[in-house]
N, CA, C and O atoms as a MOPAC input file, in Angstrom:
PM7 MOZYME 1SCF
protein

 N      0.90600 1    -1.09800 1     0.18300 1
 C     -0.20400 1    -0.17500 1     0.03900 1
 C      0.92300 1     1.55500 1    -0.12400 1
 O      1.70400 1     1.85200 1     0.77900 1
 N      0.79600 1     2.24200 1    -1.10300 1
 C      1.52100 1     3.20900 1    -1.11000 1
 C      1.50800 1     4.59300 1     0.07800 1
 O      0.40800 1     4.88500 1     0.54500 1
 N      2.22300 1     5.06600 1     0.34100 1
 C      2.16100 1     5.94100 1     1.32400 1
 C      2.03600 1     7.42500 1     0.77200 1
 O      2.71400 1     7.78000 1    -0.19100 1
 N      1.04100 1     8.38500 1     1.48700 1
 C      0.40300 1     9.53900 1     0.65200 1
 C      1.33800 1    10.49200 1     1.43500 1
 O      2.01500 1    10.08400 1     2.37900 1
 N      1.35400 1    11.96400 1     0.94700 1
 C      1.99000 1    13.03800 1     1.62500 1
 C      0.66300 1    14.16200 1     1.57400 1
 O     -0.45500 1    14.10300 1     1.06200 1
 N      1.32300 1    15.11300 1     2.30500 1
 C      0.35200 1    16.35200 1     2.60300 1
 C      1.24300 1    17.69500 1     2.27400 1
 O      2.44800 1    17.86500 1     2.45700 1
 N      0.36400 1    18.50000 1     1.78600 1
 C      1.28100 1    19.94400 1     1.32400 1
 C      0.49700 1    20.80300 1     1.55700 1
 O     -0.64600 1    20.38600 1     1.37100 1
 N      0.54800 1    22.31300 1     2.03500 1
 C      0.02200 1    23.16600 1     2.20500 1
 C     -0.49300 1    23.96500 1     0.67600 1
 O      0.55600 1    24.38700 1     0.18900 1
 N     -1.03300 1    24.13600 1     0.24700 1
 C     -1.28000 1    25.06900 1    -1.06300 1
 C     -0.82100 1    26.59400 1    -0.64600 1
 O     -1.60800 1    27.53700 1    -0.71900 1
 N      0.43000 1    26.71900 1    -0.23600 1
 C      0.83300 1    28.16600 1    -0.07800 1
 C      0.49800 1    28.76600 1    -1.30000 1
 O      0.51300 1    28.30400 1    -2.44100 1
 N      0.10300 1    30.19600 1    -0.74800 1
 C     -0.62600 1    31.48100 1    -1.82600 1
 C     -1.51200 1    30.94300 1    -2.55200 1
 O     -1.51300 1    31.25900 1    -3.74100 1
 N     -2.55000 1    29.94900 1    -2.04500 1
 C     -3.65700 1    29.89800 1    -2.75900 1
 C     -4.75800 1    30.44900 1    -2.08700 1
 O     -5.08100 1    30.07900 1    -0.95800 1
 N     -5.45200 1    31.46100 1    -2.82700 1
 C     -6.43200 1    32.19500 1    -2.22000 1
 C     -7.62400 1    31.23200 1    -2.23400 1
 O     -8.31700 1    31.25200 1    -1.21600 1
 N     -7.88800 1    30.61000 1    -2.96200 1
 C     -9.20100 1    29.59300 1    -3.21800 1
 C     -8.88700 1    28.30200 1    -4.14400 1
 O     -7.81100 1    28.15800 1    -4.72400 1
 N     -9.88900 1    27.44200 1    -4.20500 1
 C     -9.68600 1    26.21200 1    -4.68000 1
 C     -9.20700 1    26.28000 1    -6.30700 1
 O     -8.34300 1    25.58400 1    -6.84100 1
 N     -9.96500 1    27.24100 1    -6.86900 1
 C     -9.52500 1    27.59700 1    -8.43100 1
 C     -8.15100 1    27.98800 1    -8.57700 1
 O     -7.61400 1    27.79100 1    -9.66700 1
 N     -7.41500 1    28.58200 1    -7.51100 1
 C     -6.13500 1    29.02300 1    -7.79400 1
 C     -5.14400 1    27.41600 1    -7.65800 1
 O     -4.03500 1    27.44200 1    -8.19300 1
 N     -5.46800 1    26.44100 1    -7.13800 1
 C     -4.85300 1    25.26000 1    -6.97500 1
 C     -5.02600 1    24.70200 1    -8.33600 1
 O     -4.04800 1    24.26700 1    -8.94300 1
 N     -6.53800 1    24.68600 1    -8.99100 1
 C     -6.61800 1    24.31900 1   -10.14000 1
 C     -5.97100 1    25.06300 1   -11.01500 1
 O     -5.56100 1    24.33800 1   -11.92100 1
 N     -5.63900 1    26.35200 1   -11.19900 1
 C     -4.76900 1    26.89000 1   -12.48200 1
 C     -3.46600 1    26.58600 1   -12.21500 1
 O     -2.63400 1    26.86200 1   -13.07900 1
 N     -3.10900 1    26.06300 1   -11.17200 1
 C     -1.24900 1    25.62700 1   -11.02400 1
 C     -1.34300 1    24.49000 1   -12.17800 1
 O     -0.39300 1    24.31100 1   -12.94000 1
 N     -2.30000 1    23.88200 1   -12.24800 1
 C     -2.26800 1    22.42000 1   -12.78400 1
 C     -2.71700 1    22.47400 1   -14.27500 1
 O     -2.62700 1    21.47500 1   -14.98900 1
 N     -3.33500 1    23.98700 1   -14.85500 1
 C     -4.01000 1    23.98100 1   -16.04300 1
 C     -3.01500 1    24.17800 1   -16.99300 1
 O     -2.20400 1    25.10100 1   -16.91800 1
 N     -3.04300 1    23.24500 1   -17.99900 1
 C     -2.00200 1    23.18000 1   -19.19000 1
 C     -0.75400 1    22.76500 1   -19.22800 1
 O      0.01200 1    22.86800 1   -20.18600 1
 N     -0.47600 1    22.16100 1   -17.89500 1
 C      0.89500 1    21.57000 1   -17.48200 1
 C      0.62900 1    19.95100 1   -17.88200 1
 O     -0.28600 1    19.22600 1   -17.49200 1
 N      1.57400 1    19.68400 1   -18.65600 1
 C      1.66600 1    18.22800 1   -18.80700 1
 C      2.29500 1    17.37000 1   -17.44300 1
 O      1.84000 1    16.31600 1   -16.99900 1
 N      3.40700 1    18.09800 1   -16.94800 1
 C      4.08500 1    17.64900 1   -15.82200 1
 C      4.26600 1    18.26900 1   -14.62100 1
 O      5.36200 1    18.47800 1   -14.10000 1
 N      2.92400 1    18.64300 1   -14.06300 1
 C      2.98000 1    19.13600 1   -12.79500 1
 C      4.03800 1    18.72700 1   -11.48500 1
 O      4.08400 1    17.63700 1   -10.91500 1
 N      4.71700 1    19.72800 1   -11.24800 1
 C      5.62200 1    18.98000 1    -9.92600 1
 C      5.80200 1    20.33600 1    -8.79000 1
 O      5.46100 1    21.50400 1    -8.98100 1
 N      6.40300 1    19.78600 1    -7.66500 1
 C      6.82300 1    20.71300 1    -6.69900 1
 C      8.12200 1    20.40500 1    -6.22600 1
 O      8.64100 1    19.29900 1    -6.37600 1
 N      8.75200 1    21.54500 1    -5.55300 1
 C     10.16900 1    21.06700 1    -5.24800 1
 C     10.34700 1    21.31300 1    -3.65400 1
 O      9.69200 1    22.04200 1    -2.90800 1
 N     11.45800 1    20.45600 1    -3.37500 1
 C     11.52500 1    20.19000 1    -2.09700 1
 C     13.11600 1    20.08000 1    -1.60300 1
 O     13.91600 1    19.50600 1    -2.34100 1
 N     13.58600 1    20.69400 1    -0.22600 1
 C     14.83900 1    20.51200 1    -0.07500 1
 C     15.44800 1    19.14800 1     0.25300 1
 O     16.60200 1    18.83000 1    -0.03200 1
 N     14.20600 1    18.07200 1     1.12700 1
 C     14.46600 1    16.97300 1     1.34400 1
 C     13.57600 1    15.91000 1     0.60400 1
 O     12.36600 1    16.12600 1     0.53600 1
 N     14.06700 1    14.86200 1     0.08900 1
 C     13.46100 1    13.76100 1    -0.51900 1
 C     12.81900 1    13.17600 1     1.14000 1
 O     13.32600 1    13.43800 1     2.23100 1
 N     11.62700 1    12.36800 1     0.88800 1
 C     11.01800 1    11.85900 1     1.54600 1
 C     12.19000 1    10.59800 1     1.83800 1
 O     12.86700 1    10.11400 1     0.93000 1
 N     12.26500 1    10.25300 1     3.01900 1
 C     12.89000 1     8.51800 1     3.85700 1
 C     12.49100 1     7.65500 1     2.56200 1
 O     13.08800 1     7.25300 1     1.56400 1
 N     11.17400 1     7.57100 1     3.07700 1
 C     10.09500 1     6.44500 1     2.44500 1
 C      9.54500 1     6.97600 1     1.05300 1
 O      8.36500 1     7.17400 1     0.76100 1
 N     10.90200 1     7.19800 1     0.09700 1
 C     10.05100 1     7.94300 1    -1.33100 1
 C      9.76600 1     6.99600 1    -2.12800 1
 O      8.99200 1     7.26800 1    -3.04700 1
 N     10.24400 1     5.76000 1    -2.02800 1
 C      9.93000 1     4.86800 1    -2.89100 1
 C      8.29600 1     3.91200 1    -2.53400 1
 O      7.71400 1     3.08700 1    -3.23800 1
 N      7.98900 1     4.39800 1    -1.32400 1
 C      6.77500 1     3.92900 1    -1.12900 1
 C      5.56400 1     5.02500 1    -1.59400 1
 O      4.37600 1     4.84100 1    -1.85800 1
 N      6.29700 1     6.09000 1    -1.57600 1
 C      5.48300 1     7.07200 1    -2.04200 1
 C      4.98700 1     7.28900 1    -3.45900 1
 O      4.17900 1     8.12700 1    -3.85900 1
 N      5.65100 1     6.34400 1    -4.14100 1
 C      5.46500 1     6.63400 1    -5.75500 1
 C      4.10700 1     5.49100 1    -6.05000 1
 O      4.03400 1     4.27400 1    -5.87700 1
 N      3.38200 1     6.23100 1    -6.42800 1
 C      1.84300 1     5.65500 1    -6.74000 1
 C      0.86000 1     5.86200 1    -5.66100 1
 O     -0.18400 1     5.22900 1    -5.50300 1
 N      1.43900 1     7.07500 1    -4.75000 1
 C      0.33100 1     7.31500 1    -3.45100 1
 C      0.15100 1     8.99200 1    -4.26300 1
 O      0.52800 1     9.52300 1    -5.30800 1
 N     -0.55500 1     9.32000 1    -3.20200 1
 C     -0.96200 1    10.72100 1    -3.73700 1
 C     -0.48400 1    11.72700 1    -2.44400 1
 O     -0.38200 1    11.45200 1    -1.24800 1
 N     -0.18500 1    13.25300 1    -3.31200 1
 C      0.33100 1    13.92300 1    -2.68800 1
 C     -1.44400 1    15.05500 1    -2.06600 1
 O     -2.01100 1    15.99500 1    -2.62300 1
 N     -1.66200 1    14.52700 1    -1.11800 1
 C     -2.84100 1    15.92100 1    -0.55100 1
 C     -2.70000 1    17.20900 1    -0.59000 1
 O     -1.69100 1    17.58100 1     0.00800 1
 N     -3.47200 1    18.23900 1    -1.17700 1
 C     -3.37800 1    19.31300 1    -0.96400 1
 C     -4.21900 1    19.98200 1     0.14500 1
 O     -5.39100 1    19.64500 1     0.31600 1
 N     -3.68800 1    20.82900 1     0.81700 1
 C     -4.46900 1    21.64400 1     2.13500 1
 C     -4.75700 1    23.13300 1     1.58700 1
 O     -4.01600 1    23.95700 1     1.05200 1
 N     -5.83400 1    23.15100 1     1.85700 1
 C     -6.44400 1    24.80300 1     1.78100 1
 C     -7.27000 1    25.03000 1     2.74600 1
 O     -8.17000 1    24.22900 1     3.00200 1
 N     -7.05300 1    26.38000 1     3.56000 1
 C     -7.59900 1    26.80000 1     4.52200 1
 C     -8.00800 1    25.88500 1     5.82000 1
 O     -8.96900 1    26.19500 1     6.52300 1
 N     -7.12400 1    24.62700 1     6.10300 1
 C     -7.27700 1    23.77800 1     6.98300 1
 C     -7.79100 1    22.66000 1     6.60200 1
 O     -8.21500 1    21.87900 1     7.45400 1
 N     -7.85300 1    22.38100 1     5.33500 1
 C     -8.74900 1    21.01700 1     5.10400 1
 C     -8.26600 1    20.61100 1     3.92700 1
 O     -8.01300 1    21.37600 1     2.99600 1
 N     -8.08500 1    19.15600 1     3.90900 1
 C     -7.60700 1    18.36300 1     2.67800 1
 C     -8.49200 1    18.59800 1     1.73100 1
 O     -9.65100 1    18.42100 1     2.10600 1
 N     -8.33700 1    18.99700 1     0.43400 1
 C     -9.47600 1    19.36200 1    -0.60400 1
 C     -9.21900 1    18.52700 1    -1.98000 1
 O    -10.19000 1    18.24200 1    -2.68100 1
 N     -7.98200 1    18.16100 1    -2.33700 1
 C     -7.57200 1    17.55300 1    -3.41200 1
 C     -6.48300 1    16.74200 1    -3.47900 1
 O     -5.95400 1    16.60400 1    -2.37600 1
 N     -6.02700 1    16.23800 1    -4.24200 1
 C     -4.82500 1    14.87700 1    -4.34800 1
 C     -4.38400 1    14.83900 1    -5.99500 1
 O     -5.09400 1    15.16600 1    -6.94600 1
 N     -3.21800 1    14.42000 1    -6.02000 1
 C     -2.58400 1    14.28100 1    -7.56800 1
 C     -1.84700 1    13.24600 1    -7.10600 1
 O     -1.23000 1    13.43900 1    -6.05900 1
 N     -1.75700 1    12.10600 1    -7.68200 1
 C     -0.90400 1    10.56500 1    -7.76300 1
 C      0.59800 1    11.26700 1    -7.97000 1
 O      0.90800 1    12.19900 1    -8.71200 1
 N      1.27900 1    10.62000 1    -7.20600 1
 C      2.64500 1    10.88100 1    -7.53900 1
 C      3.40700 1    10.14300 1    -8.24100 1
 O      3.52000 1     8.99300 1    -7.81700 1
 N      4.09700 1    10.45700 1    -9.37600 1
 C      4.79900 1     9.66200 1   -10.46100 1
 C      5.85100 1     9.30900 1    -9.97600 1
 O      6.10600 1     8.10400 1    -9.98100 1
 N      6.69600 1    10.15800 1    -9.46200 1
 C      8.08100 1     9.88000 1    -8.76700 1
 C      8.95200 1    10.93500 1    -8.17900 1
 O      8.45000 1    12.01300 1    -7.86000 1
 N     10.12800 1    10.71800 1    -8.02600 1
 C     11.13600 1    11.70400 1    -7.19100 1
 C     12.20500 1    11.88900 1    -8.46300 1
 O     12.40200 1    10.88600 1    -9.14800 1
 N     12.91400 1    13.14100 1    -8.81500 1
 C     14.19100 1    13.33300 1    -9.32700 1
 C     14.88100 1    14.41000 1    -8.43300 1
 O     14.25500 1    15.01400 1    -7.56200 1
 N     16.00100 1    14.58700 1    -8.65300 1
 C     17.27000 1    15.60600 1    -8.44200 1
 C     17.48100 1    16.52500 1    -9.45100 1
 O     17.67600 1    16.37400 1   -10.65700 1
 N     17.39400 1    17.71100 1    -8.60000 1
 C     17.71000 1    18.72700 1    -9.75600 1
 C     19.56200 1    18.88100 1    -9.78300 1
 O     20.37600 1    18.19400 1    -9.16600 1
 N     19.81600 1    20.06500 1   -10.75700 1
 C     21.29000 1    20.35900 1   -10.80500 1
 C     21.54400 1    20.98000 1    -9.10900 1
 O     22.39200 1    20.56500 1    -8.31800 1
 N     20.85500 1    21.72800 1    -8.95000 1
 C     21.03800 1    22.59400 1    -7.48000 1
 C     21.11200 1    21.65900 1    -6.16400 1
 O     21.65000 1    22.02500 1    -5.11900 1
 N     20.45900 1    20.32100 1    -6.37000 1
 C     20.48700 1    19.66800 1    -5.31500 1
 C     19.23700 1    19.57000 1    -4.73400 1
 O     19.08900 1    19.02000 1    -3.64300 1
 N     18.36100 1    20.03200 1    -5.33400 1
 C     16.61400 1    20.13200 1    -4.70500 1
 C     16.04700 1    19.12800 1    -5.49400 1
 O     16.42900 1    18.76000 1    -6.60500 1
 N     14.80400 1    18.58200 1    -4.62600 1
 C     13.94900 1    17.21100 1    -5.24000 1
 C     12.96700 1    17.79100 1    -5.89400 1
 O     12.57000 1    18.90800 1    -5.56300 1
 N     12.39800 1    17.04900 1    -7.00100 1
 C     11.39500 1    17.56200 1    -7.58600 1
 C     10.15000 1    16.18000 1    -7.05700 1
 O     10.37300 1    14.97900 1    -7.21300 1
 N      9.18400 1    16.62800 1    -6.58000 1
 C      8.39600 1    15.47500 1    -6.66900 1
 C      7.17000 1    15.51800 1    -7.92500 1
 O      6.32800 1    16.40800 1    -8.04500 1
 N      7.30900 1    14.42500 1    -8.72000 1
 C      6.56100 1    14.49300 1    -9.90900 1
 C      5.05000 1    13.92700 1    -9.94100 1
 O      4.62200 1    12.86000 1    -9.50000 1
 N      4.41600 1    14.91100 1   -10.56100 1
 C      2.81100 1    14.56900 1   -10.40500 1
 C      2.31200 1    14.51200 1   -11.29200 1
 O      2.67300 1    15.17900 1   -12.26200 1
 N      1.02600 1    13.49300 1   -11.33300 1
 C      0.29200 1    13.22200 1   -12.51700 1
 C     -0.29700 1    14.64200 1   -12.84200 1
 O     -0.11800 1    15.41600 1   -11.90200 1
 N     -0.95700 1    15.20300 1   -13.92600 1
 C     -1.63900 1    16.22000 1   -14.38700 1
 C     -2.99200 1    16.49400 1   -13.63700 1
 O     -3.48700 1    17.62000 1   -13.57700 1
 N     -3.58700 1    15.30200 1   -13.03300 1
 C     -4.90600 1    15.24500 1   -12.77300 1
 C     -4.99800 1    15.77700 1   -11.52000 1
 O     -4.17500 1    15.30400 1   -10.73600 1
 N     -5.83400 1    16.72200 1   -11.01200 1
 C     -6.16600 1    17.11500 1    -9.91600 1
 C     -7.43000 1    16.58000 1    -9.42600 1
 O     -8.46000 1    17.06800 1    -9.89100 1
 N     -7.52800 1    15.43800 1    -8.35700 1
 C     -9.00700 1    15.06000 1    -8.12000 1
 C     -9.50600 1    15.45500 1    -6.62400 1
 O     -8.82700 1    15.22100 1    -5.62400 1
 N    -10.64200 1    16.01400 1    -6.60200 1
 C    -11.23400 1    16.50100 1    -5.47700 1
 C    -11.56300 1    15.52400 1    -4.70100 1
 O    -11.92200 1    14.44200 1    -5.16600 1
 N    -11.48600 1    15.77500 1    -3.35100 1
 C    -11.58300 1    14.67900 1    -2.35100 1
 C    -12.76600 1    15.07700 1    -1.22100 1
 O    -12.99700 1    16.28100 1    -1.32800 1
 N    -13.37400 1    14.61600 1    -0.44700 1
 C    -14.15100 1    14.89300 1     0.63300 1
 C    -13.35000 1    15.62600 1     1.65200 1
 O    -12.34700 1    15.13600 1     2.17200 1
 N    -13.85300 1    16.91500 1     1.95100 1
 C    -13.09800 1    17.72200 1     2.93000 1
 C    -12.48600 1    17.12000 1     4.17800 1
 O    -13.23900 1    16.53100 1     4.95500 1
 N    -11.20800 1    17.20900 1     4.44100 1
 C    -11.16300 1    16.75800 1     5.79000 1
 C    -10.14800 1    17.79600 1     6.49300 1
 O     -9.14600 1    18.25000 1     5.94100 1
 N    -10.67100 1    18.16200 1     8.10100 1
 C     -9.65000 1    19.34900 1     8.79200 1
 C     -8.29100 1    18.66000 1     8.80300 1
 O     -8.21200 1    17.43900 1     8.93800 1
 N     -7.26400 1    19.40800 1     8.66900 1
 C     -6.03300 1    19.50300 1     8.58400 1
 C     -5.00100 1    20.42700 1     9.33100 1
 O     -4.86900 1    21.59300 1     8.96000 1
 N     -4.34600 1    19.97400 1    10.26700 1
 C     -3.52100 1    21.63200 1    10.35500 1
 C     -2.72200 1    21.73100 1     9.45100 1
 O     -2.36300 1    20.85700 1     8.66200 1
 N     -2.34100 1    23.01800 1     9.53500 1
 C     -1.12600 1    23.50300 1     8.91100 1
 C      0.15500 1    23.01000 1     9.34700 1
 O      0.47900 1    22.83700 1    10.52200 1
 N      0.97700 1    22.75900 1     8.16800 1
 C      2.67500 1    22.49800 1     8.33400 1
 C      3.64800 1    22.94400 1     7.61700 1
 O      3.21600 1    23.44800 1     6.58000 1
 N      4.77900 1    22.98400 1     7.70900 1
 C      5.87800 1    23.45000 1     6.78800 1
 C      6.09000 1    22.21300 1     6.00400 1
 O      6.10700 1    21.04400 1     6.39000 1
 N      6.25500 1    22.73700 1     4.76800 1
 C      6.68300 1    21.40300 1     3.94000 1
 C      5.73200 1    20.56500 1     3.53300 1
 O      4.59100 1    20.99700 1     3.37200 1
 N      6.04400 1    19.19800 1     3.29300 1
 C      5.42100 1    18.01900 1     3.24400 1
 C      5.29600 1    17.05400 1     4.35200 1
 O      6.36300 1    16.88000 1     4.94300 1
 N      4.24800 1    16.34500 1     4.82200 1
 C      4.17400 1    15.30700 1     5.66200 1
 C      3.67600 1    14.28000 1     5.26600 1
 O      2.94500 1    14.29900 1     4.27600 1
 N      3.95200 1    13.11500 1     5.95100 1
 C      3.21200 1    11.78800 1     5.35300 1
 C      2.00200 1    11.87000 1     6.14000 1
 O      1.95500 1    12.37000 1     7.26400 1
 N      0.90400 1    11.30100 1     5.43900 1
 C     -0.38300 1    11.43000 1     5.82100 1
 C     -0.44800 1    10.55800 1     6.57000 1
 O      0.34200 1     9.64000 1     6.34800 1
 N     -1.32700 1    10.41500 1     7.71100 1
 C     -1.33500 1     9.17400 1     8.97300 1
 C     -3.00300 1     9.11900 1     8.63100 1
 O     -3.72600 1    10.05700 1     8.29700 1
 N     -3.31100 1     7.87300 1     8.80700 1
 C     -4.57500 1     6.98500 1     9.01300 1
 C     -5.10000 1     7.30200 1     7.38800 1
 O     -4.47400 1     7.93000 1     6.53400 1
 N     -6.54100 1     6.61600 1     7.24800 1
 C     -6.91300 1     6.61300 1     5.94900 1
 C     -7.02900 1     7.87600 1     5.19900 1
 O     -7.11700 1     8.95800 1     5.78000 1
 N     -7.03200 1     7.76900 1     4.07100 1
 C     -7.11900 1     9.37800 1     3.02600 1
 C     -8.35100 1     9.47100 1     2.96700 1
 O     -9.12400 1     8.52400 1     3.11400 1
 N     -8.77600 1    11.04000 1     2.66700 1
 C    -10.19800 1    10.89300 1     2.34100 1
 C    -10.40800 1    10.33500 1     0.95800 1
 O     -9.54100 1    10.13700 1     0.10600 1
 N    -12.00900 1    10.06200 1     0.85600 1
 C    -12.56300 1     9.86900 1    -0.28600 1
 C    -12.58600 1    10.53300 1    -1.31500 1
 O    -12.89900 1    11.70300 1    -1.09400 1
 N    -12.33200 1    10.22800 1    -2.66500 1
 C    -12.79800 1    10.86400 1    -3.53700 1
 C    -14.05900 1    11.23500 1    -3.97100 1
 O    -14.96400 1    10.40100 1    -3.95400 1
 N    -14.26500 1    12.45700 1    -4.38700 1
 C    -15.55100 1    12.98900 1    -4.72000 1
 C    -15.86400 1    12.57900 1    -5.94400 1
 O    -14.92800 1    12.59500 1    -6.74300 1
 N    -17.30300 1    12.07200 1    -6.48700 1
 C    -17.59100 1    11.38900 1    -7.94300 1
 C    -17.77200 1    12.66600 1    -8.62200 1
 O    -18.00400 1    13.70300 1    -8.00200 1
 N    -17.66100 1    12.59600 1    -9.98300 1
 C    -17.91800 1    13.71900 1   -10.77900 1
 C    -19.22700 1    14.36300 1   -10.64900 1
 O    -20.29300 1    13.88800 1   -11.04200 1
 N    -19.07700 1    15.33700 1   -10.14200 1
 C    -20.72000 1    16.17400 1   -10.10000 1
 C    -20.82700 1    16.22400 1    -8.70100 1
 O    -21.56400 1    17.15400 1    -8.37500 1
 N    -20.44100 1    15.67300 1    -7.86200 1
 C    -20.71000 1    15.23900 1    -6.47900 1
 C    -20.39300 1    16.98200 1    -5.86700 1
 O    -19.34300 1    17.60600 1    -6.02100 1
 N    -21.64300 1    17.46000 1    -5.16500 1
 C    -21.53900 1    18.49000 1    -4.54600 1
 C    -21.15900 1    18.40000 1    -3.02400 1
 O    -22.05800 1    18.07400 1    -2.24800 1
 N    -20.00300 1    18.64000 1    -2.57100 1
 C    -20.11600 1    18.66600 1    -1.05300 1
 C    -20.68100 1    19.62400 1    -0.18300 1
 O    -20.26100 1    19.68400 1     0.97300 1
 N    -21.56600 1    20.37600 1    -0.57000 1
 C    -22.62700 1    20.82500 1     0.34000 1
 C    -22.07100 1    22.04500 1     0.70600 1
 O    -21.42400 1    22.69300 1    -0.11600 1
 N    -22.25700 1    22.45300 1     1.90600 1
 C    -21.62000 1    23.83400 1     2.98700 1
 C    -20.33000 1    23.19000 1     3.74300 1
 O    -20.58300 1    22.76100 1     4.86900 1
 N    -19.24800 1    23.08200 1     3.38300 1
 C    -18.28100 1    22.36300 1     4.24200 1
 C    -18.12500 1    23.44200 1     5.04700 1
 O    -18.37500 1    24.59900 1     4.70900 1
 N    -17.69300 1    23.07100 1     6.16900 1
 C    -17.35100 1    23.83700 1     7.60100 1
 C    -15.87700 1    24.06700 1     7.05900 1
 O    -15.20500 1    23.25700 1     6.42000 1
 N    -15.43900 1    25.64400 1     7.54400 1
 C    -14.10500 1    26.00200 1     7.41000 1
 C    -13.11900 1    25.05300 1     8.32400 1
 O    -13.38500 1    24.90000 1     9.51600 1
 N    -11.97400 1    24.42300 1     7.73100 1
 C    -11.21400 1    23.48800 1     8.54500 1
 C    -10.94200 1    23.78500 1    10.02700 1
 O    -10.98200 1    22.87100 1    10.85100 1
 N    -10.66000 1    25.07300 1    10.38400 1
 C    -10.39100 1    25.37000 1    11.71800 1
 C    -11.76900 1    24.95900 1    12.76600 1
 O    -11.65100 1    24.60100 1    13.93700 1
 N    -12.92200 1    25.09400 1    12.10400 1
 C    -14.14700 1    24.99000 1    12.87400 1
 C    -14.51800 1    23.66100 1    13.09400 1
 O    -14.89700 1    23.11400 1    14.13000 1
 N    -14.34400 1    23.19800 1    11.90500 1
 C    -14.57900 1    21.76900 1    11.56100 1
 C    -13.88700 1    20.86200 1    12.74900 1
 O    -14.49900 1    20.02300 1    13.40800 1
 N    -12.41300 1    21.21100 1    12.90300 1
 C    -11.59400 1    20.39500 1    13.45000 1
 C    -11.94900 1    20.54500 1    15.11300 1
 O    -11.85600 1    19.57400 1    15.86300 1
 N    -12.35900 1    21.86600 1    15.57200 1
 C    -12.75100 1    22.19100 1    16.95300 1
 C    -13.93700 1    21.27300 1    17.50200 1
 O    -13.90200 1    20.71800 1    18.60100 1
 N    -15.11200 1    21.17700 1    16.49000 1
 C    -16.12600 1    21.01600 1    16.66200 1
 C    -15.88900 1    19.32000 1    16.72600 1
 O    -16.45400 1    18.58300 1    17.53500 1
 N    -15.07800 1    18.95500 1    15.85200 1
 C    -14.45400 1    17.49000 1    16.07500 1
 C    -13.77100 1    16.98100 1    17.33800 1
 O    -13.81500 1    15.84800 1    17.81800 1
 N    -13.28100 1    17.81300 1    17.67000 1
 C    -12.72700 1    17.43100 1    18.91800 1
 C    -13.38400 1    17.62900 1    20.40400 1
 O    -13.00600 1    17.13200 1    21.46500 1
 N    -14.39700 1    18.44000 1    20.17200 1
 C    -15.58200 1    18.23500 1    21.10400 1
 C    -16.15200 1    17.26700 1    21.08400 1
 O    -16.49200 1    16.81000 1    22.17600 1
 N    -16.51400 1    16.51700 1    19.83300 1
 C    -17.41600 1    15.24400 1    19.64900 1
 C    -18.77600 1    16.01800 1    19.25200 1
 O    -19.84200 1    15.69800 1    19.77600 1
 N    -18.69500 1    16.91700 1    18.42300 1
 C    -19.84800 1    17.56300 1    17.75900 1
 C    -20.13800 1    17.08000 1    16.40300 1
 O    -21.26300 1    17.01400 1    15.90700 1
 N    -18.95700 1    16.72700 1    15.80600 1
 C    -19.30700 1    16.28800 1    14.38100 1
 C    -18.52600 1    14.91900 1    13.81000 1
 O    -18.75600 1    14.50600 1    12.67300 1

């Protein structure tokens, strides 16, 4: 079973900003200073995007490669897949996703009025959600 990573969609003001990062790119990627220790297990897994304290989308990880400057590229599939929103605290860089990943939304499925991530996390902690 492949491992999954999470990453903050830093600079994204809305979900459509994340979509625009993928628009027209055949080989989207992100750069990182350090390659995951378990990088081979991440190939075939997904990179889950966090926006406003919620996991909102994912892309399949195709591979890892090193640049001439020594940084690492996390190579992604060009498809951005929406997932059922799940609260997730902010962090720097990437992290391994613990637990079961959020389910993919079906085409045309409406997520309804999703609670903001911080509020949903607080309500979940209180046992109200």
